[in-house]
Structure formats: structure tokens, C-alpha cells
N, C-alpha and C positions, 0 to 999 in steps of 0.2 A: 504494500500500500504506500501511498505518498507520505513523505515526511512532513512534519508540522513545525512551524516557527513560532516563537513566543509572541509575535505581533499579530497573530491570527491568520497568517498565511499558511496555505497547504500546498507545498511544492509538488508538482506533478512530474516535471522533468528538469534536469539541470545539465548544462553544457560544461563539463569539468575540464575539457581540453582547451577551452577558450582562453583561459588565463595563461596557459603555457604557450599556446600558438600565437597569441596577439598581445600587444601592449595597449591596454585599455585607457582611454583618456577621459571619457565621461559615460554615464549611463542614464537611462530614462525608462519610464514605465509606459507601456502602450496596451490598449485593449485589443481584443481579437473579435472579428466577425466570424462566428461559427454557426454550424447547423446543429440541430438537436442531437443527432447521433454522435457528433464530434464531442459535444459537451458531456454526454453520458460516458463515452469512452475515456475522456479526461478524468472524470470523477472516479473511475475505476483505477486510475493511475497509469494509464497506457499512453505514452507519447515518446517521441525521439526527436530532439532538436540538435543533435551533435553535428550533423553535416549541413545545417540550414544557415541561411543568411537573409537579410532584409534588403530590399531594393526600392528606390523611388522611381516610379514609372507613371507618366501622364498625370502628375500632380497628386499621386496617391502612394502610400507606403504598403508594400506587399511582403509577406513572409513566404520564402521560396524553399522548397525541398525539406520541409518539416513533415514528419510522419505521425499521423494520428490513426491508429488501426481502426478497422471497422468494428462497430458495436454488434456483437454476435446475437444479442437478444432481439434486435430489430430485424424485420423481414428484409428480403433482398431488394424490395422496391424502395425502401427508405434509406438505404446505405449511402454513405458519402465516399468520395474518392480519397484514399489514404494520403496521397502525396500532392493534393491539389494546392494551388496558390491561395493563401488566406490574406485577407485585407487586415492591416494593422491600423488601429484608430489612434491618431494623435492630433493635437491642435495644429492649425495652419502655421502658426508661428514656429512650433517645434519642427514641423515638416520642412519649412523653408530653411531653418538653421541646419537641419540634417542634410538637405540637398546640397547646400553650399559646402558643408564639411566633406561630403562624399566626393565632390569635385576635386578636392585636394588630393595630392598624390598618395596612394597607398591606403587611404581610409576606407573602412567598410563597416557595415552595421551587422553585428552578430548577436544572436539571442543568448542570454546567459541563463535565464530561468523561465519556466512556464509554470504558473501557479494560480490558485484561487485566492483572492484577497479575503479580508475579514467578512465582507458582505456576500461572498460566494460568487464573485464575478471573475471570469478567466482573464488573467493579465499576463503580459510578457515583459520581462526586464531585458532591454536591449542595451548594447554597448557600442559606442563609436570607438573603433579600434584600428590599429595599424599592425600589419603583419610583422612578426619578428624574423630576423635573419638567424641562420644556424648558430653563429657565434654568440648571439644574444641568448639563445636557448641554453647553450652550454654554460654560459656565464651565470644564468639564473639557477641552473642545476647545481653548479659548484657552490654558490651562495647558500642554497638550501642544505646541501650536504654539510657544509662547514657549520651552519647554525645548528643542525641536528647533532653533529659531533661535539660542538661546544656545550650544548645542553646536557649531553651524556656525561661529559667530563665534569661539569659543575654538579650534576646530581651525584656522581660517584664520589667526589671529594667531600660533599656535605653530609 
């Protein structure tokens, strides 16, 4: 089942590789335009946003390549397409700001979390990010390893 946060959020899916693959500059919350069977599938905790991204097209923000599997209890007539493009709901001011940021070199919109807020509405936490180079990833890994080793040494001495 989905994890729960202390602020009333119920996390359905999380993109754990995003912080390793990208350098995140800022994040924002967006709503999702979903069908009924998609919401039911999300409530059961089924979704995958690992390979997805967001794109600004024709003055609208779209979530591309996210997978929400079919809801098996619904009949075949009511099913949705699991990998369809889904519209993300943001204000016009935020959309304009994102469109300008995406125009810059190397910036992309990646989803970090898909969750239900305290009111039970499906939301997505998006991040404006820049892809890391291989040497940046190695450097981050070395820092994590050193911090882990330092904590181990401090714990063993005390």
C-alpha cells in the first residue's frame, strides 16, 4: 500500500532516481486531470513515474510516459489507456515561468512524487531540473560514501 506522510499526504509513487540523475533547482505542486478508473487504480497504490517527464505543448502542461495500470474491477468498456498523456493543472503564471525555464539549456520538468493530499485530491510534485554529467554523479556518490563512513567512525568511537 502507499506510504503516508505526517502532513496528511498519501504517497502513491515516488521517483527515487530523480535526485541522483538530475540537479534539482526548484519544485512545484500540480494537479492531475484523471479519469475515474485512473483514480481508483491510484488509490490502490499502483503507478510508475520513474521514466516520465512533463512537457509544455500548445500552452498546456502534459505528463508524458507515466504508467497508471488498468483498474481490474472495472469492465473492459470503462478502462483507460495505461500510458496515455495526462494534463497537469497549474496556474498560467507558473506555466509561463516553467516554459521560459525549459527554454534554457538542459532544463527539464521531472515528476518527483505522485500523491493524494490531505483533502484526497491527486497531486504531483514536479521539479525543474538539469541533467547531471557522469563526473557529477561520481562526485555525489563519493560524498555520500564519505559521510556514511564518517558517521560509522563517530558512532564506533562514542
